[in-house]
C-alpha positions, 0 to 999 in steps of 0.5 A: 871357549878355548879356556873352558875347553882346557878346563874340561880337558883337565877334568878328563885327566882327573877322571883318568887318574882317580885310581892314583894321584892326579898330578897338579902340575900336569893339570896346570899345564893342560889349563896353561897356567901355574899350579897355584893359579889352576887351584885358585881358578878351580876353587872359584869356578867349582865352589870347592877346592881341587883336593876336595873335588878329587876326594869326593869323586874317589869316594863316589866311585869307591862306594860303587865298587863296594856295593858289588860285594866282591871287593875287599875294603882294603883293596878298594882303599888301595885302588884309590890311593889310600895306603892306610885303611884308617885314612880311607875309612875316615874319608869315606865316612866323612863323605857318605856318613857311614862306614865302608863296611856298611855299604855291603848291606842291602838297602843302604844309601850312599852319595853320588858325586858326578864329574864336573863339566864347565860351561860358560853361563850368561848372567846379569851384567854388573860392571867391574872397573879395571885397567891393564898396566905393564910394570917393571920388577919392583922390590917389596919388604915384609914378613912371610909365611910358607904356603902348602902346595895344596891351597886348602891347607892354607885357609887359616895361614893368611888371616892369622898372619894379618892378625899377628901383624896388626897386633905386634906392630909390624904393619906400622913399621912396614908403613914407615918404609913404603916409598914406591908404587904401589902405595899401599899395604900389600898381600903378595901370593908368591906361588910360581911353579919355580919357587917355594910358595910364600905369602907376604905382608909387605910394602914396596920400598927402596929403603934398608930392609932392616928386620924384614925379608925382601922379595922382587916382584917380577916384571909383568902385565897386570889386570888391576881391579879396584873395589871397596868394602869389607875383607869378604868383599875382596874375596867376592871381587876375586871370584868375579874376576876369575869366573866372569872377567877372565874367560871372556877377556882375551887374557889368561894367567901369567906365572907371577904373583897375585897381589892385593893392594890395601889403600885403606887397610880398615877391615870394615871399610877397606879400599883396595886393588886386586892385581892379576898377572896376565898375558894375551891369549895366543892366537 
């Protein structure tokens, strides 16, 4: 329950800071995880990204303010952190389907989006195979792309990287350098709070780096889950890890990269592992 309580405390923090900009790092501190892991966890638990949730809450409250008829649109926009009236109008119209100026008219319908409250739900049992391993730091070689600290801005980055790596021969060149466990093509989300966020397509290697970038995955304890299927199935496994396994596991996120290990990289018949960095919950 403590895990869910921390998430709900972070929801309360958001409510108290909607007239400014909720601090993602503070949200992560409340939930006792990294900023990256908080956003991933929120997205899987809530079904929308953190940024979209905050936008919806702001637009819901903005409509209530405008319905009173006394506040100017420019003042309401400023109240919810929109210094550009154009940006406010765009966000308002995207959510409500009407312009802010129309809300002052009697009988106009707007949308309401209530605050999220997280609860533990009991669902039908479905097994997940996993193991816990503690590993020393290991070196990877690969190609990387920078990631935005708001994860919804990265949704197209990673698929585009894999497509380019497949077409331009990068994957074959990396496979030739792979010589240490984990033996597979790696997708490494290096998004610790103290580093510049990057995503790597890489292999574990002791060989010369050549044309590739190197990164050291820190020593960590990992919860390792195995699966098979399409690229969509690995996303479903990650969702289940966060929403079903993690809350009742006795573990919580550690500040280390998430890793996808592709044992067979066929996108339609993949065999893979998902490595989640974990630490035992403090008593």
